N, C-alpha and C positions, 0 to 999 in steps of 0.2 A: 370644457367639453365643446368641440366644434359641431357644426350643423350635421355632419355625417354621423357623429356619435349620437346625437339626439335622434336621428332617424333610425340608427341601429337599435337603439333601446326600445323602439316601437315596432313590435313584430305583428301588429294587428293586420297589416296588409299582406302578410305571407299566407300562402295556402297551408292548411293543416293536414290535408289528405293527399296521398300520392296521386289519387285520381284527378285531383284538381290542378296538377301541374300541367302547363301547356307544352313543356319541352323538357328534354333531358337536362338542359343547362339549368333550368329552374330547380330541378331536383338536386343537382350537384351543388348549387349555391345554398339551398336550404340545408342539405346534409352537412356541408362544410361549416356553416354557421353554428349548427347545433351539435357538432362533434359526432355525427353518425358515421363512424368509420366503416361500418359494414356496407352501407349503401354506397359510400364513396368508392370503396374497393370494387364493388360489383359493377358500378358504372364505368370505372376506369378499365376494368378487365374486358367488359363487353366492347368498349370502344377500341381497345387494343386488338381484339379478335375480329373486328369489323362487323360485329352484330348490330351495333348502333352507331349513329353519327353524333359526336359530342365534341364541343369546343372547350377544352380544359381551361382556357384563359378567358372564358366568357365574362362579361360584366353585367351586374344586376341592373334591372330596369324598374324595379319597384322602389317605393320609398324606403324600405328596410335595407336595401343593399345597392342603391343607385351608384353606379360607377365602380363598384368594388368587385374584385375577382374572387373566386373560391379561396385562393391562397391568402388574400387580404383578410377574409372573414376568419379563416382558421388561425391566422397569426394574431389577429386582434383579440379573439375570444379564447386564445390559449389552448387550442386543440392540437397537441403535438403529433398525435398519431395521424390525424387527417392531413396536416401540413406535410408530414414525411411521405405519406402516400402520394400526394400531389407532386412533390418534388421528385419522387422516384419515377413518376410518369412524365417527367420533363415539363412540368409547369414553369412558366416564365417567372423567375424569382425577382426580376427587376421591373415587373409591370407596375404602372402607376395608376392611381385612381384620379378622380376629378380634382383633387387638391394637390396632385403631384406626389402623394405619398406612395412609397413602395411597401410591400409586406414587412420589410425590415424596419421601416419607420413605425409601423403600427405595433410590431412586436416589442420594439425598444420603448415606445411610449407607454405601453401597458406593463412593462417590467417582466416580459416573458423571457427569462434568461435561456432556457432550454431551446425555445424556438429561435432566438437570435443565433445561438450556436449552430443550430441545424441549417438555417439560411446561409450563414457564413460558410459552413462546410460545403454547401452546394454551389458556392461561388457568388453569392449576392454582393453587389457593389455597395460598399459602405460610404462612398463619397457622393452619391446622388443627392442633389439638393431639391427639396420640395418647393411648392408654390410660395411658401413664406420665407424661403432662403435658408432653410435649416437642413442640416444633415441628420442622420439618425442619432449620432452621438450628442447632438445639441438638445434633443428632446428626450434623451434616454432617462428612464426612471431607475435610479440606483447606480451607485458608483461602480459596481462590478460590470454591469452592462456597458457603461461608458468606457471603462478601461479596456474591455474586450474589443469594442469598436475602434478605439484609437489604435490599439495594437494591430488590429486587422488592417486598418488604413495604411499603417506603415509597411506592413507585409505586402499588401497589394501594390503599393508604390515601388517597393524593392523588386517585386516580380516584374513589373512593367519595365523597370530600368534594366533588369537582367535580360529580358526579351529584346530590348533595344540594342544592348551590347552584342548579344548573340546574332541577331539578324544583321547588324552592321558588319560583323566579321564574316558572315556567310554570304553577304551580298543579296539578301532577300529584300529587294527593293519594295515590293508590294507590301510586305509585312511592316517594313519601316514606315512607309507612307500611312498605313493603317494606324500605327501607334502614334505618329506625329499629328495626324488629322483627327484623332479620336477625341472624345469629350474631355478626357483627362490625360493629356499627353505627358509622358515622363520627362524628367529633366534632361534636356538634350546634352548637357555637359556632365552627366552622371559618370561615375568612375567605378571600376572594379577594384579588387583587393590590391592590384598592382598600380592603381592610379590611372589606368588607361581609360580614356573616354570613348564613346562610339566612334569619334573621328580617328582616334588612334587605331581602333580595331579595323576600321574600313581602310585606313591608310596602309598598314603593313600587309593587308590582304589584297591590296591594289583594286579595291572596289570603287571604280570611278563614279558610277551613277549614284551610289550611296553617299559618297563624299560630297558630290554636288548638292544632293538633297539636304544633307545635314548643314552644309554651309548656308544654303538658302533659308534655313530655319534658324540661323543665328548661332550655330556651333562655333566655339572659339578655337581657332587653329593654333593659338599661342599657349594653351594650357599644358604644362609639363606633367608627366607621370611621376611616380615616386623616385625614379632614377634620373629625373630631370630632362627626359626626352619629350619633345613636342611631336605632334603628328607629322610635321614635315621632316623630322629626323628619322622617322620610321618609314618614310615613303620609299616605294620600290622602283619608281620610274621618274624620269624627268617630267613627264606630263602630270603625274600626281603631285610633284612638288609645285608645279605651276598652279594647279588647282588650289593647293593649300596656302599658297602665298597670297592670301586674300584677307581683306578687312571684313569681318562679319557684318551683316546687315544690322543696322541699329533700328530697332522698332520704336517709333515715337510713342511715348507713354501717354495713355489717355485714362481718365478717371471719370466715373459717373458722379453727377451732382447729387448731393444728399442734403436734406433739410428736415428740420423738425424742432419741437419745443424742448428746451433744456433749462434747468435752473442753475443760476450762477451765484456763487457766494460773494458777498460784499466784504469790505474791510471790517464792518461791524459784526460780521458773522451771520447776518440775515440773508435770506434767499430772494432772488428776483428772477422771474421767468422771462426768457428771451426766445425769439425765433431764430435758430442758428442755421446758417447755410454754409455748406462746404462746396466750393466751386474752384476748380483749377488751382489747387494748392493754397487756397486762402479761406480762412474761417472768418465769416462775417456774422454779426448778430444785430437783430432789430428788436424793437419792443413788441411788434405784432407781425403776423404773417402778411397782412395787407401791405405793410411798408416794404417787406422783402419782395413781394410780387411787383410793386411799383418801383422798387429800387430807390426809395427815398428814406430819409430820417434814419440813416445808419447810425447805430450807437457806437460801433467800433469794429475793427477787424485786425487779424493777425496773420502774418505769413508763417507757414508751417515748416519752412526749411530748417533742418537741424532741431526740430522740436522733439521733446521726449514725453512719453505718456506713462502714467502710473495709475494703478487702480487701488482703491481703498480696501483694506482687509476687514474693516469694521462696518462699512456701508457698501452693500452690493450694487447700489445705484450710482456711486460716486467715482469719478476719475479726474485726474489732474493733468494739465498740459503745461510743460515748461518750454517756453519759446526760446529762440536763439539769443534773445537779449536778456535771458535769465529771469524774466518775469513769469509768474505762475498764475494760472486761472484754474479754479476748481469748478467742475460742472457736475450736475446731478440729474438723473432721470426722474420722471414722476414716480412716486412710490409704487404705483401700480405696474410699472414696467419691470420686466424680468431681467435677469443677468444676461440673457441672450441679446436683448436689445442693447445693453451696454457694450457687449462684444461687437455687435454690428457697428456701433459708433466708433469703437476703437479700430476695427478693421478699415473702416472708411478713412479715419484719420491717418492710418499707416499708408494707405494708398495715396492720399493727397500729399503727405509728406514726401513720399518717393517722387511724386510728380513734380513738386516744388524743387526738390534737390536736383532733379534731372535738368530743369531749365535754368536754375540759378547757379549751378556748379559745373555744368558740362564744359564751360570755357575756362581756360587758365590764362592769367595775365602773364604773358611772356612776349614783350614787345620786340624782341630781337630774333627769336627763333621760331621756326615753323617746321618741326621735325616729325609731325605725326602723319600728315597727309601723304608725304612722299615715300614713306617706308613700306607701304602696302600696294600691291598691284590689284587691279580689278580681277574679277573671276574669269580668268583666261583672257586671251586677247582676241577680239573679234576678227581682226585682220588675219592673225595666224590661223584661227579656226576656219575662216573662209577659204584661205589658201589650201588647207588640208581638205576641206569639203570639195573644192574644185578638182584636186588631184584624185580624190576617191570617186568623184563623178566620172572622170575620164576612165578610171579602172572599171567602173560599173558599165560604161558604154562599150568598152572593149570586150568585157565578159559577155554582155548581152549580144553583141555582134557575133562573137565566136559561137555562142550557144545557138543563135539563129541559123548560122551556117551548118552547124552539126545536125540540127533538127531537119533542115532541108535535105541534107545528104541522106539521112536515115529514111526519110519519107520517099526519096527517089529510089532507094534500094528496095524498099518494101513493095513498090509498084512493079518491080521487074519480076522475072520468073522465079520459080521455086529455088533455083540455085543460089539466089542472093539472100535467101532467108537466114542461112547460117551467118553470113557476114553482118546481116542486120542485127541479129541477136548479140553478136560479139561487140557491137558498137554501143549497146545499152549502158555498160559501166562508164564509158566515157561521157555519155549524156548525163549520168548521175553526178559525175565529178564536176562537169561544167555547171550543172545546176547548183551544186553546193558552192562553187566559187561565186556564182552570180548572187546567191543568197547572202554569202558573207560580205560581198561588196556592198550589197544593199543595206545590210545591217550597219556596216561601218559608216556609210554615208548618212544614214539616219541618226547614228550616234553623234557624228560631228555636227550635223545640222541642229541636233538637240542642244549641243554645247553652245552653238552660236545663239540659239534662242534663249538659253539660260543666261548667257552673258548679257544679252540685251535686256532681259527681264531684271537681272540683277542691277544693271546700271539705272534702269527706270525706277526701281525701288529706292536706290540710293538718292536719286534726284527728288523723289517724292519725300523721302525722309528729310533731306536737307532743306527743301522748301517748307515743310511743316515746321521744322525747328526754327528756321529763319523767321517765319511768320509769328510763331509764338514768342520768340525773343524780342521781336519788334514790338509786339503787343505789350510785353512786360516793360520795356524801356519807354514806350510811349505813355503808358499809364504812370510810370514814375516821373516822367518829365511834366506831364499834365499836373500831377500833384505838386511837383516842385514849383511850377509856374504860379499855381494858386497860392501856395505858401509864401512865395516871394512877394506876390501882390499884397497879401495880408500884412507882411512885415513892413512893406512900404507905407501902408495905411497907418500902422501903429507908429512908425517913426515920424510921420507927418504931424501927428498930434502930440508927440513926445517933447518935453521940454529939454531933453538931453541934447547937448550941443556937441559932444565929442564924437569920436569914432563909434559907429553903431556896429555891434558884433552880432553874429548869427547865433543867437542864444538857443534856439530850438535845436539846431544841429548839434550844438555842444551837449545839450542834455541827452540827445539821442545817442551820441557816441559814448556817453558815460553810462548808458544803461538805464535811462529814465523809463519807468514802466509805461507811461502813457505816450511819450513822444515817439518811441520806437514803433508803436503800433501803426503809425501813419506813414511808414516809409518802407519801400521795398528794398530788401537787402540782396545784392548780388554777391555771394560769397565766393571768393576766388583764391586759388592757391597760387600765389605770386612768385615771381622770380625774386632773387635776393635783392637785386638793385631796386626793385619796386618797394621794398620795405622802407627805403629812404628816398622814394621817388621824388618827393617834393619836401621842402623844409620851411621852417618858420620864416615869415617875412614881416613880422610885427615890428613897427618902427618906434613905438613909443616907450618901450621899457628901457629907460636910460637912467637907472638909479645912480645916485651920486656916490659911487664906490670909493672915490678919493677921500671922502670924509668919514669913512667907517672907523669906528672906535674898536681897537683890538686890545683886550685886557692883557697886560704883561706880555708884550710881543717878544721880549728877550727870553722870558721864561718858556715860551713855546719852542724856542730853538735850543734850550739848554740840554735837551735829552738827545740831540743828534750827535752821532759819532763823528769825530774829525776825519777819520779815514773813509767815511762813506761819501756818497754823492752829495752835491750841494742841494739844500732844500729849495732855495729860490734860484731860478735861472737868471742870467744877467739882463738887467734892464737896458734898453736902447735909449737913444736920445729923446725920442718922443714918448717915452714911458711904456712902450710895448715890450713885453717880456720876450727876451731872445731865447731861442731853442737851440740847443747844441746837438746837431745831427752831423756826423762826420761827413765832410766834403760838401755840405749844404750850407749856403750862406745867403742865398738870394732873398730879397725882400719884396719882389714883385714877379709876376709872370712875364713871359716874353711878349705877350700881346694882351691888350685889354679885351674884355668880353664884348661881343657885338650887341647892338641895341635890339631889344626884343619888342619894341613898341608895335611893330607890324605883325607880330606873331601872337596867337592866342591859343591857349590850351583847349578852349571850348571849340575853336575852329577844327581841331583834330577830333575831339570827342563826338561832335554832332554828326560827323561823317561816318561814324562807326555804329550808328543805331541799326540794329538788326544783324550786325556782323559778329562773328566769333571774335572775342577779345584776343584770342591767341594769334589772330591774323593781323592785329594792329601793330604797325611799326611807328614808334614815336620819332619825329624828326630830330636830328642830332642837335638842332639849335636849342633844344630843351635840356641838353646835357651840360655837365661841368667836366673839366679836363682831369677827372680822377676816376679810377676804377672803384667799384664798391669795396674791394679789399682795402684800397688806400683810404677810402672814406671811413671804413670801420676802424682803421688804424688810428684815427683821431681819438678813439676811445682811450688811448694811452697818453694823451696830452697832459693829463693831470695825474700821472702815476706817482708824482711826489707824495700824494696822499697815502699810497700804499707803503712808501718808504717811511713816512711818519708813523704809520701803524706798526711797522716792523721794529721801529726804534723805541716803542713804548712798552713799559713793563706792566701796564694796567690793561687787563682784557677789555674793560669798558672803553678806554681810550682807543684801543685797537678797533673795536667795533664801530666807534664813531667815524674813524677815518676811512675804514673800508666802505661803510655805508655812504659816506660823502663821495668817495670815488665812484660808486655805482650811480649816484645821482648826477654828478658833474659830467659824466660821460656824454650826456646828450646836449651839453651847453653849446657845442659848436653848431648845432642845428639852427640857432637863431639867425634869421635873415638869409638863410640858404634857400634860394629859389630852385636850384637846378637839380637834375637827376644824375647820379653817377652812372658810368658805363657798366653794363652787365659783365661780370667776369666770365671768361671762357673756361670750359672744363679743363682742369689741370693748371690753370693760371695761378701764379704765386705772387707774394709780395713780402719783402723783409724790410725791417727797419731796426737800426742800431742807434741808441741814444747814449752818448758818452756822459751827458750830464746826470743821467739817472742810472748809469751802469746797467742798462736794460736792453734787451733785444727781443723782437717779435717776428714770427713767421706766420703767414696766412696762406691757405690753399683752397681753391674751389674744388670740393671733393665730390660733388654730385650736381647733375644738371636737372634731372626730374626725379624727386623734387630738388630745387636749387638749394644747396647747403654750402656754406663757407665755414671752414674750421680755422682756429687760430691758437697759438701757444706763445705766451710771453714769459720770459725767464729773466731772473736777476738773482744775485747772491742773497737778496733780502726777501723776495716774494716770487711766486709763480701765478700766472693768470692764464686760464685756457677755457675753451668752450667752442660752441658752434652756433650759427645763426640760420634759422629757417623761418622766415616771416609768413604770416597768413594775412590776406587782405580781404576787406569788405568794402565794396563800393556802394555808398548810400545815396547815389544820385548827384549830390553836390558836395560830398565829402568822401574822403578815403580813409578808412580806419586800418591801422596796422597792428596785428596781434602777434607779438614776437614769440617764437618758439625756440626752445633750446635752453639748457641750463648753463649758467656762468659760474666758474669755480675760481676762487682765489686761495692760495696756500701760503702761509707764513712758516717756513721751515724752522725758524729759531724756536718757536713755541709749539710746533707740531699742530698748528691750527688750520682748519679748512672752513672756508665760508662759501656758501652757495646761494644763488638767487635766480629768479626769472625777471627779465626786464618788464617794465609796465607798457601798456598800450599807448599808441599815439594816433592822432587824427589830423588830417589836412583838410581845412575847411575852405568853402567858397571856390570850388573847382570851376563853377560855371559863371557866377556873377559875384561881384564884390572883390575885396582884397584877400589874397591867399594868406592864411596864417595857420600855424600848427600849435597843438597842445599835446601834452602828455598827461595821462590820467590812469588811475588804477592803483593797486596796492603792490608794492615791492616788499616781499618778505625775505629777509636774510637770516641765515642760521649759522652760528658758530658750532660746529659739530663736536668740538671737544669740550667746551665750557658750558654749552647749553644756552648761551646768551642769544637773544633774537632781536632783530630790528624790524620795525614796521614803518615804512614810508608811504604815506598817502599822497599821491600826485593828484591834486584837486582839479576837477574840470572847471573851465572858465566861469560857467554860470551866466546869469543875466548880466549883460553889459560888461563882461570881462572882470567881474568883481574879484574872482579868485584866480585870474590868469597866471599860470606858471607857478602857483604857490605849492609848497610842499610842507606837510606836517607829519610828524611821526614820533616814535618813542622807541626806547631800548628796554628790554625786559631781561631779568636774570633767569636762572633755571627754574625759579619758583613762579615765573610769570608775573613778577612784580615790576612795575614801571620804575626805572631808576634814572632815566635821562629823557628829556623832551627835545625834539629836533624840529626846526622850522626854518623857512627861507623860501627861495625861488630857485628852481633847477637851472635857470639861465644866469643867475647872478651870485648867489651866496647861500650859505647854510650856517645856522647857529645852533648851539646846544645850551640847555639850562636844566637845573634839577626841577622835578615836577612841582614842588611847593612854590618856588619862586616864579615858575612859569605861570601857574594858575593865578598868583597874585598880580603878575604883570598884565595878564589878559583882563582881569577885573579893572585894573587902573586904566587900561586902554579904553575900555567901554565907557568908563566915567568921563574920560577926557573927550571922547567923541560926543558924548551927551552934552557936555558943557559947551563945546564949540558948535553943536548942531550939525555934526558930520554924520550922515547916515551911510550905511553900506550901499554901494551901487550908485553913489551920487556922481560919479564920473568914470570915464574910461581909464584904463591903466596908463594911457599916454598923457592924461591931463597933468598939468603942473599944479601942485597944491599951493595954496595962498598963504599958509602959515609957515612959521620958521621950520626948516627941515631939521629933524633931530639927528644926533650922531648916528643912531642906528636906524636904517630905513624901515624897520618894523615898528619903530616908535621909541620915545625916550625911556619908556618903562623897561626896555630890553637892553639898555646900555651895558649891563653887567653880564650879558650873555657871552659865551665863548664862541668866537668866530672860528669855524672849522675851515672854511674855504670861501674865497671870493674870486670871481672870474676876472681875467686880465683884459685890458683894452686890445682892440684890433688895430692893425695898421691904418693910417689915415687914408690910404688908397684902397682899402678893402672893398668898397662898393664898386670899384672898377674891375675887380678880379673875383667876381662871383661871390662876394662877401666872405672870402676865405679868411681864416685866421693866419697868422704868420706860420704856424705849424703846418697848416694845410698847404700853404704856398710852397713849402719846401718838400712836400711828400713825393712829387713827381720829378724832382730835380735829378738829372743824370749826368755824372761826371765821367771823365775818362778812367779814373781809378775804379769807379763802381763797375764799369763794363767788364773789368778783368775778373771779378769774383762773383758777380750776380749770375744766377741761373738764367738760361734763355727764356724761361717762362715768366720772368718777373714782369709785373705790370708796367714798369718804367719803359719796357721795350715795345709796348703796344703802339703801332703807328697811328691808329685813329685818335687816340688820346693825345699823342704828341702833336698831330696836325691841329687838333682842337686847341691845344695850349698855345700854339703859334698863330692862331687866328685864321687858319685855312679851313673854313667850314666845308667847302666843296670836297677837298681831299679827305677830310675827316669822315664825311658821309660815304665816300667811295671806299675808303679803307674799312670802315665799319661793315659795309656790305660784303666786302671781300672776305673778311674774317668770318662772318656768319656762314657764307657759302663754303668756306674751307672746313669749318666745324661740321657742317651738314655732311659734306663728302666723307670726312673721316668717320663720322658716326655710321654712315651707310656701309662703308667698307668694313668697319668693325662688325656690323650686324651680319653681313654676308659671309664673312670669314669665320664667324662664330667666336670672335675674340671677345674676351671680357676685359673691361677697364677697371683698374683699381688705383686709388691715389698713391702717389709716390711717397709722400711724407707723413700722412696721417692714416690711422686705422680706426675702425669702428669697434668700440668696447663699451663696457658698462661702468658708469660712474659709481664707485663704491659708496659714495655718500648719499646719493639720491635713488640709486637703483635704475636710473634712466639710461638709455643709450647715449653715448657721447663719443665724439671724435678726439683721439689723443695722438700726440706726436710720436712717431716711431723712434725718433732720437738720432737719426743720421743726417738731418738736413745740414747742420753746421759743419759736417765733414767736407763740404764743398766738392762733392763728387756728383757731377751733373750729366754723366754720359747717358743715363736712361731718360732724360727729360724729353718729352714729346715736342715736335715742331708745331706749335699752335699759332704763331704769328706769321 
């Protein structure tokens, strides 16, 4: 019970006799409280007849009714007849008392269903918030009342939206302003049954002023109705189209700081109280409030971007937060807190999550294209509006001059004799016409000047928004860099006292990217939707992983070849003189590029990144010097370098063997990333690439099917297998590392056995973007499914861990349809993969531990690049694994690979273009890209110029397509549903290899 209720329960201060009332208001308050409907009716009737003076909305001044109106008292004490009388005589149904409560709050709180219904019937606002931040539904007693209030809230919201739609169509500017500036404005992008928004309605009715007002309040001119028409499509005039061709004002999100005590569950299940602070999208917790005020002794903090919130069904005080790194914290209110308090915390968390998402995801990493800012015009053109205003000013001056002459002439006629009176009277209609013209000219000038003012205000708002966003992004980046500098200093201190003499790895970053619950808490994540090339923007440059693959033991090498068909492709490609495996690509035989790569000693990636603090990442253009002479489509084509593994799978009659080789193929696809420093060129929209390998009887085609979001589709076919899918990566920038989260499903089909395998590729992370040596790791779980037999394969790409103990390691297993482990897999995704049965594998691991113990070898005693001092076993995993089945080992690279971007021989030949190829390749093939060709030839300046020219050409094409309402669709792929996973997937239309290229666009 609140203080008001305590006072209400004490009626000792009230007069008991009508003679003791000092005013009619006191009599009304007393009668309303005690349900004396006869007295209330008499007072209201006398006031209505003018017999007495009475304020029906008076508020009490005594202890028993302080700040309460008669309607408050009747609602609280449940006097339906009195409340109905007051409402019928126009009492204010939304009047508030000293606590901010309306009569509806009081009626809902005391469970007066009939009174709540009466107040709603007379139009009481159910969304008013009292002094404690509660609406009537939040404090309602009983489910029936709460449901009624929620339904009424939805109805009132719908009513406001209908009024906005109708007023926009009719051009009722004042009413639209009243709605938008009201305490609870309707959704400005609401829609009617046909999907038309207020902007649609105002557009097709040619209501210019309403359109300008809606745009200034953030209405979206790009929203289509149910027929696909945008407001600009319904515009009736060119001027209206100009108004609608505007980018809506972005309102910088702001959130209120919130803090208070919460209980946090520990790993042991016990509870500990913290003082929790929500500020600018960050949840921070301290041991006590004084620490929070002083900003010291912070226990921990979490960024709320992409966080998810869940409430407990068994505990009304508990809620859980799952952060973007998949860690979960469970928080509880004090037992005395109500469910409303929990809802308040959840609402605040939602607001701060939206704030964090706004500032960490507004930018997209697209270092070559800037296609957003130029597609929209500002709200009108100030220059055009001023010209129009000047013209209308001249018209106004001429009209005023003509009107003045007419008035002077009339006055002169009036002053003459009576004979001129008739002529004077006849000139009055002309005066009225001239006056009407003058009025119209004045209105037109005022309207035009208003448009000029609106344009300037719009631009000023945009400048304020951009400045606020730039300042906030600068703050986020500066905080991240400060934390990074402190962390780097700590790591240097640790390394100074460490006895470890090898290469020191960035262990904390590794743990963070792998999803460590504690390490991720100290790092701000800028989550970005990246371009496709950014998914492979930088690649592994670790130097030390040089396992002695020449000494690998292969059990029964002849037996492994015995199941290959003689009429099929060769399992092993031809070795060259230096031991490098030769790749048979028709017409391609080169073993080096036309020019060696330029020295990059004078270039630094950090030099580029540090100049981008506070800038939108979509505006950043990476220098061409950081590229390699391949398109991303060509780079992805390296996925097929080890497609002999799929051929082995197709030739095996054992489903388990087939699963082994398909899984090995999925793992080996990333092996070419080792030592690859450079970034491939972004594909242009519609760009293609094809590759035919005679040694594998295989051909593949790739196409850039989307630009925003950037998606590349591919389809590889062979008489023995099919391989298709799409790539859409998602990036997270962690300050000094870049994490790549691959999107898109990969599908392999073996027609001979009617088997389909699907999987999603694991994540990867590039470390030490700012300081230290760049290196890459892949981590996460690759889950592969054979949809016919039910076999599954789970490959765990292990994070490097402290000092690179598990760098590049892969461990996994294959299960049958009963989820029983039948094969163990282990190796390194950069070098090799082995298979063993589970029993022998477990025994070998135990023997390995015993050997390490005998020799005193502990885990983490050296870096991956250290050379061991004991005899190297035949199997790089250890002599205990010599009987394991070798599924794959990587081949050596050319001796000159370091001079040519660390390319494999396969990569060196991907961009080779012969005269024979020119006759049958489509004009969109990546081999024809002039910027890549210049880069390959060592002409960096020309490569940069051509890259810029292609970007500008693509922008111009996109603008033309937008203006002419043309829709673009890929030539060779179409969007469909993958029948195995139910996900959307890009599939080949089937007409590419017909070699009919007449519809190919001119993109180069």
